[in-house]
N, C-alpha and C positions, 0 to 999 in steps of 0.2 A: 742310652744313658738313662739315668734315673734322677729326676723325672725326665720324660721325653722332651720337654721344652726347656731350653736353657738360655740364659742371657749371655751376651758376649763376655761379661765379667766372670760368670760361672765357668764358661768353657775355658777362658784364659787361665783361670786359677787351676782348673783340673788338668790341663795339658802343659802348663808352664810356658805359654806363649805370650809375647807382648801383645797388649791390647790393640795397638795400631796394626800390627801384622795380621792379627786375627780378624779384625774388622774388614780389612781388604779381602781376605780369603773368604769370609762369610758372604760378602757381596758377590764375589766370583761364583761361589757354590750356589748361591741363590739364583743368579742370572743363568746358570747352567741347568736349573731345574732340580738340583740335588737337595736343596733346602727350601723350606717355607718359613715364613716368619709372621709374627703378629704382635700386637700390643694388647695389654689387658686394660679393661675400663679403669680409668683413673690413674693409670701409670704411663710413664714415658718410656719405660724400658722395652726394648724389642726382644722377643723370645724366638729362638730358632728351633726347628725340629727337622729331622730327615723327612723328605717328601714321600708320600705314598708311591710305591713303584719307582723310587728314585733311580735305581740302576737302569730300569727299562727306559725311562724318560731320557736320561743322559745318553745312553747308548744310541737310542733312536735319533737324537739330535746330532750326534757325531756321525752316524751313518748318512743322515741327510746332508751334512756338510761335505762328506767325502764324495757322495754321489753327485752333488752339485758341480763338482769339477768336470763332469761329463759335458755340461753346457759350455764351460770355459774352454776345454780342449777342442770341442766341436767348433766353437767360434774361432779359436786359434788356427785350426786347419783351414777354415774358410778364408781367414785373413791372409795367411802366408801362401796358400796355394800349394799344389803337389810338387812343384819343382823347386821350392825353396829348401835350402839346407836344413832349416829348422823343422821342417815338416816331419822328418823321421822321428825326432825326439818327441814332438807333440803327439804323433801317432802312437808311440810307445806308451806315453802317459794315458792317452785316450783308451787304448786297449786294456790297460790295467784298471782304469776306472769302470769300464764296461764290465769287466770280469767281476769286480767288487759289487757292482749294482746287481748283476745276475745272482751272485751268492746271497746277497741280502734279500732280494726279491723272493728267492726260493727257500729261505730259512723259515723254520717254524716260529710262530709267535712265542715269546718267552713265557707267556701264561699258559700255553698248551702243554699237556703231558706228551712227551715225545717217546 
């Protein structure tokens, strides 16, 4: 966008979204690491901009969230034991999350030329 930093009002006007809806989404995108924000000296207005390496930051957070399920499924298997009917379903989930973790661990860094 031009300029790269925009207030919620400017963004709302540009995309035709309600200010309330936009504010909620700006908070969500900021918490995900997709946006950064700042105020300017002497102003109360918050200005948003896309974070540097936003896509890399967001995707890495998502990968960490997915791979954290490995711990959950491992704990689930320990809790129910191998003879429980639920163990097969938990094991299937665990196998899928192990596979994803291996894929992510072996993937090249997004900043590298592949």
